[in-house]
Each structure stands twice: as structure tokens, then as C-alpha cells.
mmCIF file of the N, C-alpha and C atoms, coordinates in Angstrom:
data_MODEL
# 
_entry.id   MODEL 
# 
loop_
_atom_site.group_PDB 
_atom_site.id 
_atom_site.type_symbol 
_atom_site.label_atom_id 
_atom_site.label_alt_id 
_atom_site.label_comp_id 
_atom_site.label_asym_id 
_atom_site.label_entity_id 
_atom_site.label_seq_id 
_atom_site.pdbx_PDB_ins_code 
_atom_site.Cartn_x 
_atom_site.Cartn_y 
_atom_site.Cartn_z 
_atom_site.occupancy 
_atom_site.B_iso_or_equiv 
_atom_site.pdbx_formal_charge 
_atom_site.auth_seq_id 
_atom_site.auth_comp_id 
_atom_site.auth_asym_id 
_atom_site.auth_atom_id 
_atom_site.pdbx_PDB_model_num 
ATOM 1   N N  . MET A 1 1  ? 65.076  123.708 88.818  1.00 0.00 ? 1  MET A N  1 
ATOM 2   C CA . MET A 1 1  ? 64.615  122.484 89.152  1.00 0.00 ? 1  MET A CA 1 
ATOM 3   C C  . MET A 1 1  ? 64.706  121.909 87.539  1.00 0.00 ? 1  MET A C  1 
ATOM 4   N N  . ASN A 1 2  ? 64.970  122.834 86.712  1.00 0.00 ? 2  ASN A N  1 
ATOM 5   C CA . ASN A 1 2  ? 65.046  122.073 85.067  1.00 0.00 ? 2  ASN A CA 1 
ATOM 6   C C  . ASN A 1 2  ? 66.622  121.270 85.555  1.00 0.00 ? 2  ASN A C  1 
ATOM 7   N N  . VAL A 1 3  ? 67.336  121.868 86.471  1.00 0.00 ? 3  VAL A N  1 
ATOM 8   C CA . VAL A 1 3  ? 68.753  121.313 86.325  1.00 0.00 ? 3  VAL A CA 1 
ATOM 9   C C  . VAL A 1 3  ? 69.027  119.898 86.796  1.00 0.00 ? 3  VAL A C  1 
ATOM 10  N N  . MET A 1 4  ? 68.118  120.036 87.881  1.00 0.00 ? 4  MET A N  1 
ATOM 11  C CA . MET A 1 4  ? 68.224  118.816 88.885  1.00 0.00 ? 4  MET A CA 1 
ATOM 12  C C  . MET A 1 4  ? 66.918  117.526 88.168  1.00 0.00 ? 4  MET A C  1 
ATOM 13  N N  . ARG A 1 5  ? 66.497  117.843 87.280  1.00 0.00 ? 5  ARG A N  1 
ATOM 14  C CA . ARG A 1 5  ? 65.703  117.074 86.467  1.00 0.00 ? 5  ARG A CA 1 
ATOM 15  C C  . ARG A 1 5  ? 66.610  116.585 85.286  1.00 0.00 ? 5  ARG A C  1 
ATOM 16  N N  . PHE A 1 6  ? 67.252  117.353 84.917  1.00 0.00 ? 6  PHE A N  1 
ATOM 17  C CA . PHE A 1 6  ? 68.066  116.984 84.019  1.00 0.00 ? 6  PHE A CA 1 
ATOM 18  C C  . PHE A 1 6  ? 69.131  115.923 84.290  1.00 0.00 ? 6  PHE A C  1 
ATOM 19  N N  . CYS A 1 7  ? 69.705  116.133 85.483  1.00 0.00 ? 7  CYS A N  1 
ATOM 20  C CA . CYS A 1 7  ? 70.722  115.477 86.110  1.00 0.00 ? 7  CYS A CA 1 
ATOM 21  C C  . CYS A 1 7  ? 69.972  114.145 86.490  1.00 0.00 ? 7  CYS A C  1 
ATOM 22  N N  . ARG A 1 8  ? 68.894  114.193 87.240  1.00 0.00 ? 8  ARG A N  1 
ATOM 23  C CA . ARG A 1 8  ? 68.198  112.745 87.605  1.00 0.00 ? 8  ARG A CA 1 
ATOM 24  C C  . ARG A 1 8  ? 68.061  112.009 86.149  1.00 0.00 ? 8  ARG A C  1 
ATOM 25  N N  . LYS A 1 9  ? 67.668  112.800 85.228  1.00 0.00 ? 9  LYS A N  1 
ATOM 26  C CA . LYS A 1 9  ? 67.595  112.098 84.027  1.00 0.00 ? 9  LYS A CA 1 
ATOM 27  C C  . LYS A 1 9  ? 68.737  111.260 83.081  1.00 0.00 ? 9  LYS A C  1 
ATOM 28  N N  . ASN A 1 10 ? 69.954  112.166 83.174  1.00 0.00 ? 10 ASN A N  1 
ATOM 29  C CA . ASN A 1 10 ? 70.960  111.581 82.340  1.00 0.00 ? 10 ASN A CA 1 
ATOM 30  C C  . ASN A 1 10 ? 72.436  111.707 83.200  1.00 0.00 ? 10 ASN A C  1 
ATOM 31  N N  . GLY A 1 11 ? 72.277  111.520 84.733  1.00 0.00 ? 11 GLY A N  1 
ATOM 32  C CA . GLY A 1 11 ? 73.124  111.618 85.500  1.00 0.00 ? 11 GLY A CA 1 
ATOM 33  C C  . GLY A 1 11 ? 74.360  110.340 85.012  1.00 0.00 ? 11 GLY A C  1 
ATOM 34  N N  . ALA A 1 12 ? 74.190  109.278 84.805  1.00 0.00 ? 12 ALA A N  1 
ATOM 35  C CA . ALA A 1 12 ? 75.095  108.194 84.476  1.00 0.00 ? 12 ALA A CA 1 
ATOM 36  C C  . ALA A 1 12 ? 75.540  108.454 83.266  1.00 0.00 ? 12 ALA A C  1 
ATOM 37  N N  . LYS A 1 13 ? 75.201  109.220 82.358  1.00 0.00 ? 13 LYS A N  1 
ATOM 38  C CA . LYS A 1 13 ? 75.516  109.771 81.089  1.00 0.00 ? 13 LYS A CA 1 
ATOM 39  C C  . LYS A 1 13 ? 76.503  110.911 81.016  1.00 0.00 ? 13 LYS A C  1 
ATOM 40  N N  . LEU A 1 14 ? 75.848  111.613 82.107  1.00 0.00 ? 14 LEU A N  1 
ATOM 41  C CA . LEU A 1 14 ? 76.815  112.604 82.279  1.00 0.00 ? 14 LEU A CA 1 
ATOM 42  C C  . LEU A 1 14 ? 78.277  112.393 83.375  1.00 0.00 ? 14 LEU A C  1 
ATOM 43  N N  . ALA A 1 15 ? 78.068  111.344 84.098  1.00 0.00 ? 15 ALA A N  1 
ATOM 44  C CA . ALA A 1 15 ? 79.292  110.609 84.646  1.00 0.00 ? 15 ALA A CA 1 
ATOM 45  C C  . ALA A 1 15 ? 80.097  110.036 83.524  1.00 0.00 ? 15 ALA A C  1 
ATOM 46  N N  . VAL A 1 16 ? 79.865  109.475 82.560  1.00 0.00 ? 16 VAL A N  1 
ATOM 47  C CA . VAL A 1 16 ? 80.612  108.712 81.832  1.00 0.00 ? 16 VAL A CA 1 
ATOM 48  C C  . VAL A 1 16 ? 81.450  109.868 80.897  1.00 0.00 ? 16 VAL A C  1 
ATOM 49  N N  . VAL A 1 17 ? 80.820  110.908 80.609  1.00 0.00 ? 17 VAL A N  1 
ATOM 50  C CA . VAL A 1 17 ? 81.317  111.831 79.869  1.00 0.00 ? 17 VAL A CA 1 
ATOM 51  C C  . VAL A 1 17 ? 82.320  112.647 80.530  1.00 0.00 ? 17 VAL A C  1 
ATOM 52  N N  . ALA A 1 18 ? 82.265  113.149 81.956  1.00 0.00 ? 18 ALA A N  1 
ATOM 53  C CA . ALA A 1 18 ? 82.968  113.571 83.005  1.00 0.00 ? 18 ALA A CA 1 
ATOM 54  C C  . ALA A 1 18 ? 84.152  112.817 82.917  1.00 0.00 ? 18 ALA A C  1 
ATOM 55  N N  . ALA A 1 19 ? 83.841  111.425 83.117  1.00 0.00 ? 19 ALA A N  1 
ATOM 56  C CA . ALA A 1 19 ? 85.449  110.620 83.493  1.00 0.00 ? 19 ALA A CA 1 
ATOM 57  C C  . ALA A 1 19 ? 86.012  109.945 82.532  1.00 0.00 ? 19 ALA A C  1 
ATOM 58  N N  . ALA A 1 20 ? 85.739  109.654 81.237  1.00 0.00 ? 20 ALA A N  1 
ATOM 59  C CA . ALA A 1 20 ? 86.456  109.610 79.938  1.00 0.00 ? 20 ALA A CA 1 
ATOM 60  C C  . ALA A 1 20 ? 87.553  110.099 79.603  1.00 0.00 ? 20 ALA A C  1 
ATOM 61  N N  . PRO A 1 21 ? 87.899  111.572 79.856  1.00 0.00 ? 21 PRO A N  1 
ATOM 62  C CA . PRO A 1 21 ? 89.046  112.229 79.438  1.00 0.00 ? 21 PRO A CA 1 
ATOM 63  C C  . PRO A 1 21 ? 90.224  111.859 80.806  1.00 0.00 ? 21 PRO A C  1 
ATOM 64  N N  . LEU A 1 22 ? 89.463  111.538 81.973  1.00 0.00 ? 22 LEU A N  1 
ATOM 65  C CA . LEU A 1 22 ? 90.502  111.036 83.066  1.00 0.00 ? 22 LEU A CA 1 
ATOM 66  C C  . LEU A 1 22 ? 90.741  109.434 82.894  1.00 0.00 ? 22 LEU A C  1 
ATOM 67  N N  . ALA A 1 23 ? 89.988  108.549 82.565  1.00 0.00 ? 23 ALA A N  1 
ATOM 68  C CA . ALA A 1 23 ? 90.431  106.902 81.994  1.00 0.00 ? 23 ALA A CA 1 
ATOM 69  C C  . ALA A 1 23 ? 91.362  107.170 80.997  1.00 0.00 ? 23 ALA A C  1 
ATOM 70  N N  . LEU A 1 24 ? 91.030  107.877 79.838  1.00 0.00 ? 24 LEU A N  1 
ATOM 71  C CA . LEU A 1 24 ? 92.215  107.905 79.025  1.00 0.00 ? 24 LEU A CA 1 
ATOM 72  C C  . LEU A 1 24 ? 93.602  108.861 78.947  1.00 0.00 ? 24 LEU A C  1 
ATOM 73  N N  . ALA A 1 25 ? 93.660  109.662 80.144  1.00 0.00 ? 25 ALA A N  1 
ATOM 74  C CA . ALA A 1 25 ? 94.727  110.228 80.175  1.00 0.00 ? 25 ALA A CA 1 
ATOM 75  C C  . ALA A 1 25 ? 95.801  109.139 80.827  1.00 0.00 ? 25 ALA A C  1 
ATOM 76  N N  . GLY A 1 26 ? 97.041  109.420 79.996  1.00 0.00 ? 26 GLY A N  1 
ATOM 77  C CA . GLY A 1 26 ? 98.439  108.657 80.343  1.00 0.00 ? 26 GLY A CA 1 
ATOM 78  C C  . GLY A 1 26 ? 99.275  109.100 81.613  1.00 0.00 ? 26 GLY A C  1 
ATOM 79  N N  . GLN A 1 27 ? 99.834  108.272 81.953  1.00 0.00 ? 27 GLN A N  1 
ATOM 80  C CA . GLN A 1 27 ? 100.973 108.457 82.816  1.00 0.00 ? 27 GLN A CA 1 
ATOM 81  C C  . GLN A 1 27 ? 102.391 108.844 82.895  1.00 0.00 ? 27 GLN A C  1 
ATOM 82  N N  . ALA A 1 28 ? 102.939 109.689 83.054  1.00 0.00 ? 28 ALA A N  1 
ATOM 83  C CA . ALA A 1 28 ? 104.475 110.342 83.064  1.00 0.00 ? 28 ALA A CA 1 
ATOM 84  C C  . ALA A 1 28 ? 105.324 109.561 83.763  1.00 0.00 ? 28 ALA A C  1 
ATOM 85  N N  . TRP A 1 29 ? 106.062 108.455 83.122  1.00 0.00 ? 29 TRP A N  1 
ATOM 86  C CA . TRP A 1 29 ? 107.088 108.133 84.179  1.00 0.00 ? 29 TRP A CA 1 
ATOM 87  C C  . TRP A 1 29 ? 108.480 108.350 84.171  1.00 0.00 ? 29 TRP A C  1 
ATOM 88  N N  . ALA A 1 30 ? 108.425 109.317 85.096  1.00 0.00 ? 30 ALA A N  1 
ATOM 89  C CA . ALA A 1 30 ? 109.945 109.967 84.899  1.00 0.00 ? 30 ALA A CA 1 
ATOM 90  C C  . ALA A 1 30 ? 111.128 108.942 85.765  1.00 0.00 ? 30 ALA A C  1 
ATOM 91  N N  . GLU A 1 31 ? 112.353 109.241 85.231  1.00 0.00 ? 31 GLU A N  1 
ATOM 92  C CA . GLU A 1 31 ? 113.187 108.630 85.843  1.00 0.00 ? 31 GLU A CA 1 
ATOM 93  C C  . GLU A 1 31 ? 113.814 108.832 86.878  1.00 0.00 ? 31 GLU A C  1 
ATOM 94  N N  . VAL A 1 32 ? 114.065 108.538 88.252  1.00 0.00 ? 32 VAL A N  1 
ATOM 95  C CA . VAL A 1 32 ? 114.217 109.514 89.531  1.00 0.00 ? 32 VAL A CA 1 
ATOM 96  C C  . VAL A 1 32 ? 115.660 108.930 89.165  1.00 0.00 ? 32 VAL A C  1 
ATOM 97  N N  . PRO A 1 33 ? 116.711 110.069 89.860  1.00 0.00 ? 33 PRO A N  1 
ATOM 98  C CA . PRO A 1 33 ? 118.173 110.110 89.926  1.00 0.00 ? 33 PRO A CA 1 
ATOM 99  C C  . PRO A 1 33 ? 118.727 108.906 90.827  1.00 0.00 ? 33 PRO A C  1 
ATOM 100 N N  . GLU A 1 34 ? 119.434 108.500 90.906  1.00 0.00 ? 34 GLU A N  1 
ATOM 101 C CA . GLU A 1 34 ? 119.867 107.435 91.973  1.00 0.00 ? 34 GLU A CA 1 
ATOM 102 C C  . GLU A 1 34 ? 120.203 107.590 93.170  1.00 0.00 ? 34 GLU A C  1 
ATOM 103 N N  . SER A 1 35 ? 120.825 108.880 93.096  1.00 0.00 ? 35 SER A N  1 
ATOM 104 C CA . SER A 1 35 ? 121.439 109.561 94.484  1.00 0.00 ? 35 SER A CA 1 
ATOM 105 C C  . SER A 1 35 ? 119.984 110.049 95.432  1.00 0.00 ? 35 SER A C  1 
ATOM 106 N N  . VAL A 1 36 ? 118.694 110.155 94.668  1.00 0.00 ? 36 VAL A N  1 
ATOM 107 C CA . VAL A 1 36 ? 117.623 110.581 95.211  1.00 0.00 ? 36 VAL A CA 1 
ATOM 108 C C  . VAL A 1 36 ? 116.850 109.177 96.001  1.00 0.00 ? 36 VAL A C  1 
ATOM 109 N N  . LYS A 1 37 ? 117.340 108.150 94.956  1.00 0.00 ? 37 LYS A N  1 
ATOM 110 C CA . LYS A 1 37 ? 116.559 106.718 95.705  1.00 0.00 ? 37 LYS A CA 1 
ATOM 111 C C  . LYS A 1 37 ? 117.274 106.295 97.055  1.00 0.00 ? 37 LYS A C  1 
ATOM 112 N N  . THR A 1 38 ? 118.656 106.613 97.237  1.00 0.00 ? 38 THR A N  1 
ATOM 113 C CA . THR A 1 38 ? 119.739 106.543 98.243  1.00 0.00 ? 38 THR A CA 1 
ATOM 114 C C  . THR A 1 38 ? 119.106 107.369 99.088  1.00 0.00 ? 38 THR A C  1 
ATOM 115 N N  . ASP A 1 39 ? 118.726 108.434 99.005  1.00 0.00 ? 39 ASP A N  1 
ATOM 116 C CA . ASP A 1 39 ? 118.498 108.848 99.976  1.00 0.00 ? 39 ASP A CA 1 
ATOM 117 C C  . ASP A 1 39 ? 117.161 108.821 100.397 1.00 0.00 ? 39 ASP A C  1 
ATOM 118 N N  . LEU A 1 40 ? 116.152 108.358 99.649  1.00 0.00 ? 40 LEU A N  1 
ATOM 119 C CA . LEU A 1 40 ? 114.980 108.099 100.495 1.00 0.00 ? 40 LEU A CA 1 
ATOM 120 C C  . LEU A 1 40 ? 115.236 106.460 101.248 1.00 0.00 ? 40 LEU A C  1 
ATOM 121 N N  . ALA A 1 41 ? 115.850 105.648 100.622 1.00 0.00 ? 41 ALA A N  1 
ATOM 122 C CA . ALA A 1 41 ? 116.106 104.532 101.644 1.00 0.00 ? 41 ALA A CA 1 
ATOM 123 C C  . ALA A 1 41 ? 116.455 104.974 102.764 1.00 0.00 ? 41 ALA A C  1 
ATOM 124 N N  . THR A 1 42 ? 117.715 105.769 102.738 1.00 0.00 ? 42 THR A N  1 
ATOM 125 C CA . THR A 1 42 ? 118.286 106.230 103.722 1.00 0.00 ? 42 THR A CA 1 
ATOM 126 C C  . THR A 1 42 ? 117.111 106.715 104.811 1.00 0.00 ? 42 THR A C  1 
ATOM 127 N N  . ALA A 1 43 ? 116.501 107.369 104.585 1.00 0.00 ? 43 ALA A N  1 
ATOM 128 C CA . ALA A 1 43 ? 115.405 108.462 105.420 1.00 0.00 ? 43 ALA A CA 1 
ATOM 129 C C  . ALA A 1 43 ? 114.571 107.402 105.649 1.00 0.00 ? 43 ALA A C  1 
ATOM 130 N N  . LYS A 1 44 ? 113.879 106.524 104.652 1.00 0.00 ? 44 LYS A N  1 
ATOM 131 C CA . LYS A 1 44 ? 113.038 105.370 105.496 1.00 0.00 ? 44 LYS A CA 1 
ATOM 132 C C  . LYS A 1 44 ? 113.373 104.502 106.577 1.00 0.00 ? 44 LYS A C  1 
ATOM 133 N N  . THR A 1 45 ? 114.831 104.387 106.646 1.00 0.00 ? 45 THR A N  1 
ATOM 134 C CA . THR A 1 45 ? 115.640 103.020 107.559 1.00 0.00 ? 45 THR A CA 1 
ATOM 135 C C  . THR A 1 45 ? 115.648 104.265 108.934 1.00 0.00 ? 45 THR A C  1 
ATOM 136 N N  . ASP A 1 46 ? 115.965 105.530 108.909 1.00 0.00 ? 46 ASP A N  1 
ATOM 137 C CA . ASP A 1 46 ? 115.921 106.465 109.847 1.00 0.00 ? 46 ASP A CA 1 
ATOM 138 C C  . ASP A 1 46 ? 114.194 106.689 110.352 1.00 0.00 ? 46 ASP A C  1 
ATOM 139 N N  . ALA A 1 47 ? 113.436 106.555 109.741 1.00 0.00 ? 47 ALA A N  1 
ATOM 140 C CA . ALA A 1 47 ? 112.132 107.044 110.179 1.00 0.00 ? 47 ALA A CA 1 
ATOM 141 C C  . ALA A 1 47 ? 111.619 105.632 111.087 1.00 0.00 ? 47 ALA A C  1 
ATOM 142 N N  . LEU A 1 48 ? 112.115 104.515 110.352 1.00 0.00 ? 48 LEU A N  1 
ATOM 143 C CA . LEU A 1 48 ? 111.609 103.583 111.176 1.00 0.00 ? 48 LEU A CA 1 
ATOM 144 C C  . LEU A 1 48 ? 112.493 103.387 112.368 1.00 0.00 ? 48 LEU A C  1 
ATOM 145 N N  . SER A 1 49 ? 113.673 103.633 112.362 1.00 0.00 ? 49 SER A N  1 
ATOM 146 C CA . SER A 1 49 ? 114.207 103.377 113.722 1.00 0.00 ? 49 SER A CA 1 
ATOM 147 C C  . SER A 1 49 ? 113.752 104.594 114.483 1.00 0.00 ? 49 SER A C  1 
ATOM 148 N N  . VAL A 1 50 ? 113.219 106.054 114.468 1.00 0.00 ? 50 VAL A N  1 
ATOM 149 C CA . VAL A 1 50 ? 112.756 106.367 115.432 1.00 0.00 ? 50 VAL A CA 1 
ATOM 150 C C  . VAL A 1 50 ? 111.284 106.105 115.790 1.00 0.00 ? 50 VAL A C  1 
ATOM 151 N N  . ALA A 1 51 ? 110.618 105.711 114.790 1.00 0.00 ? 51 ALA A N  1 
ATOM 152 C CA . ALA A 1 51 ? 109.429 104.938 114.875 1.00 0.00 ? 51 ALA A CA 1 
ATOM 153 C C  . ALA A 1 51 ? 109.377 103.598 116.049 1.00 0.00 ? 51 ALA A C  1 
ATOM 154 N N  . ALA A 1 52 ? 110.714 102.895 115.959 1.00 0.00 ? 52 ALA A N  1 
ATOM 155 C CA . ALA A 1 52 ? 110.668 101.909 117.066 1.00 0.00 ? 52 ALA A CA 1 
ATOM 156 C C  . ALA A 1 52 ? 111.152 102.730 118.547 1.00 0.00 ? 52 ALA A C  1 
ATOM 157 N N  . ILE A 1 53 ? 111.989 103.294 118.701 1.00 0.00 ? 53 ILE A N  1 
ATOM 158 C CA . ILE A 1 53 ? 112.520 104.186 119.792 1.00 0.00 ? 53 ILE A CA 1 
ATOM 159 C C  . ILE A 1 53 ? 110.698 104.578 120.435 1.00 0.00 ? 53 ILE A C  1 
ATOM 160 N N  . VAL A 1 54 ? 110.001 105.281 119.784 1.00 0.00 ? 54 VAL A N  1 
ATOM 161 C CA . VAL A 1 54 ? 108.960 105.806 120.091 1.00 0.00 ? 54 VAL A CA 1 
ATOM 162 C C  . VAL A 1 54 ? 107.898 104.829 120.527 1.00 0.00 ? 54 VAL A C  1 
ATOM 163 N N  . LEU A 1 55 ? 107.730 103.594 119.899 1.00 0.00 ? 55 LEU A N  1 
ATOM 164 C CA . LEU A 1 55 ? 107.065 102.588 120.445 1.00 0.00 ? 55 LEU A CA 1 
ATOM 165 C C  . LEU A 1 55 ? 107.519 102.281 121.981 1.00 0.00 ? 55 LEU A C  1 
ATOM 166 N N  . GLY A 1 56 ? 109.123 101.761 121.962 1.00 0.00 ? 56 GLY A N  1 
ATOM 167 C CA . GLY A 1 56 ? 109.192 101.540 123.166 1.00 0.00 ? 56 GLY A CA 1 
ATOM 168 C C  . GLY A 1 56 ? 109.305 102.030 123.844 1.00 0.00 ? 56 GLY A C  1 
ATOM 169 N N  . ILE A 1 57 ? 109.426 103.679 123.888 1.00 0.00 ? 57 ILE A N  1 
ATOM 170 C CA . ILE A 1 57 ? 109.049 104.524 125.247 1.00 0.00 ? 57 ILE A CA 1 
ATOM 171 C C  . ILE A 1 57 ? 107.650 104.607 125.643 1.00 0.00 ? 57 ILE A C  1 
ATOM 172 N N  . ILE A 1 58 ? 106.545 104.731 124.403 1.00 0.00 ? 58 ILE A N  1 
ATOM 173 C CA . ILE A 1 58 ? 105.269 104.556 125.146 1.00 0.00 ? 58 ILE A CA 1 
ATOM 174 C C  . ILE A 1 58 ? 104.707 102.849 125.688 1.00 0.00 ? 58 ILE A C  1 
ATOM 175 N N  . ALA A 1 59 ? 105.168 102.020 125.325 1.00 0.00 ? 59 ALA A N  1 
ATOM 176 C CA . ALA A 1 59 ? 105.406 100.729 125.939 1.00 0.00 ? 59 ALA A CA 1 
ATOM 177 C C  . ALA A 1 59 ? 105.738 100.496 127.374 1.00 0.00 ? 59 ALA A C  1 
ATOM 178 N N  . SER A 1 60 ? 107.213 101.330 127.329 1.00 0.00 ? 60 SER A N  1 
ATOM 179 C CA . SER A 1 60 ? 107.756 101.227 128.503 1.00 0.00 ? 60 SER A CA 1 
ATOM 180 C C  . SER A 1 60 ? 106.783 102.212 129.688 1.00 0.00 ? 60 SER A C  1 
ATOM 181 N N  . ILE A 1 61 ? 106.498 103.402 129.419 1.00 0.00 ? 61 ILE A N  1 
ATOM 182 C CA . ILE A 1 61 ? 105.352 104.126 130.088 1.00 0.00 ? 61 ILE A CA 1 
ATOM 183 C C  . ILE A 1 61 ? 104.397 103.126 130.315 1.00 0.00 ? 61 ILE A C  1 
ATOM 184 N N  . PHE A 1 62 ? 103.715 102.303 129.826 1.00 0.00 ? 62 PHE A N  1 
ATOM 185 C CA . PHE A 1 62 ? 102.451 101.654 129.558 1.00 0.00 ? 62 PHE A CA 1 
ATOM 186 C C  . PHE A 1 62 ? 102.798 100.424 131.092 1.00 0.00 ? 62 PHE A C  1 
ATOM 187 N N  . ALA A 1 63 ? 103.926 99.857  130.877 1.00 0.00 ? 63 ALA A N  1 
ATOM 188 C CA . ALA A 1 63 ? 104.364 99.129  131.491 1.00 0.00 ? 63 ALA A CA 1 
ATOM 189 C C  . ALA A 1 63 ? 104.428 99.514  133.260 1.00 0.00 ? 63 ALA A C  1 
ATOM 190 N N  . ILE A 1 64 ? 104.994 100.774 133.320 1.00 0.00 ? 64 ILE A N  1 
ATOM 191 C CA . ILE A 1 64 ? 105.234 101.437 134.263 1.00 0.00 ? 64 ILE A CA 1 
ATOM 192 C C  . ILE A 1 64 ? 103.822 101.750 135.529 1.00 0.00 ? 64 ILE A C  1 
ATOM 193 N N  . THR A 1 65 ? 102.945 102.378 134.480 1.00 0.00 ? 65 THR A N  1 
ATOM 194 C CA . THR A 1 65 ? 101.578 102.790 134.875 1.00 0.00 ? 65 THR A CA 1 
ATOM 195 C C  . THR A 1 65 ? 100.775 101.527 135.274 1.00 0.00 ? 65 THR A C  1 
ATOM 196 N N  . LEU A 1 66 ? 101.197 100.291 134.615 1.00 0.00 ? 66 LEU A N  1 
ATOM 197 C CA . LEU A 1 66 ? 100.368 99.154  134.992 1.00 0.00 ? 66 LEU A CA 1 
ATOM 198 C C  . LEU A 1 66 ? 101.161 98.598  136.504 1.00 0.00 ? 66 LEU A C  1 
ATOM 199 N N  . ILE A 1 67 ? 102.381 98.406  136.521 1.00 0.00 ? 67 ILE A N  1 
ATOM 200 C CA . ILE A 1 67 ? 103.183 98.109  137.823 1.00 0.00 ? 67 ILE A CA 1 
ATOM 201 C C  . ILE A 1 67 ? 102.727 99.352  138.984 1.00 0.00 ? 67 ILE A C  1 
ATOM 202 N N  . ARG A 1 68 ? 102.630 100.236 138.741 1.00 0.00 ? 68 ARG A N  1 
ATOM 203 C CA . ARG A 1 68 ? 102.312 101.439 139.720 1.00 0.00 ? 68 ARG A CA 1 
ATOM 204 C C  . ARG A 1 68 ? 100.859 100.994 140.477 1.00 0.00 ? 68 ARG A C  1 
ATOM 205 N N  . ARG A 1 69 ? 99.898  100.456 139.197 1.00 0.00 ? 69 ARG A N  1 
ATOM 206 C CA . ARG A 1 69 ? 98.406  100.193 139.956 1.00 0.00 ? 69 ARG A CA 1 
ATOM 207 C C  . ARG A 1 69 ? 98.267  98.879  140.510 1.00 0.00 ? 69 ARG A C  1 
ATOM 208 N N  . VAL A 1 70 ? 99.390  97.963  140.003 1.00 0.00 ? 70 VAL A N  1 
ATOM 209 C CA . VAL A 1 70 ? 99.003  96.412  140.919 1.00 0.00 ? 70 VAL A CA 1 
ATOM 210 C C  . VAL A 1 70 ? 99.811  96.857  142.333 1.00 0.00 ? 70 VAL A C  1 
ATOM 211 N N  . LEU A 1 71 ? 100.634 97.978  142.487 1.00 0.00 ? 71 LEU A N  1 
ATOM 212 C CA . LEU A 1 71 ? 101.394 98.182  143.849 1.00 0.00 ? 71 LEU A CA 1 
ATOM 213 C C  . LEU A 1 71 ? 100.361 99.070  144.751 1.00 0.00 ? 71 LEU A C  1 
ATOM 214 N N  . ARG A 1 72 ? 99.700  99.531  143.914 1.00 0.00 ? 72 ARG A N  1 
ATOM 215 C CA . ARG A 1 72 ? 98.646  100.701 145.325 1.00 0.00 ? 72 ARG A CA 1 
ATOM 216 C C  . ARG A 1 72 ? 97.785  99.215  145.992 1.00 0.00 ? 72 ARG A C  1 
# 
């Protein structure tokens, strides 16, 4: 009970104290090799191609079901 009362009374101050180290932490910027960048770009292109094919298949299945409903 005392802990809850303390947290209600000093909650905002505790949040600031807890968040301060996270706000002051720096980011490390590492250099990525050129081969990795090229491979990622290739993988992105391949993934977009696969996504387009899957979307086309879904659209064609939907169109076929619509046509079947109209013909019944």
C-alpha cells in the first residue's frame, strides 16, 4: 500500500528519472558493406515481384468467383 501511495505521489518524477538515461544514450552508426547493401536491394526487388504475383493470383481468384456467381 505504501508503494502505491509513493508511486501516485511521485510517479512523474520517477518516469523522468527512468527515462533520462534512455534519452541521453547515443546511437552507434556502423558502416554497412557495399555487398550487403546490394544484396538487400536485390532481395527487396525479389520480394516485390513475389508480392505482385501473389496479389495477381488473389485478384484472379476473386474475379473467377464473381463470374461464377453471376452465371448462376
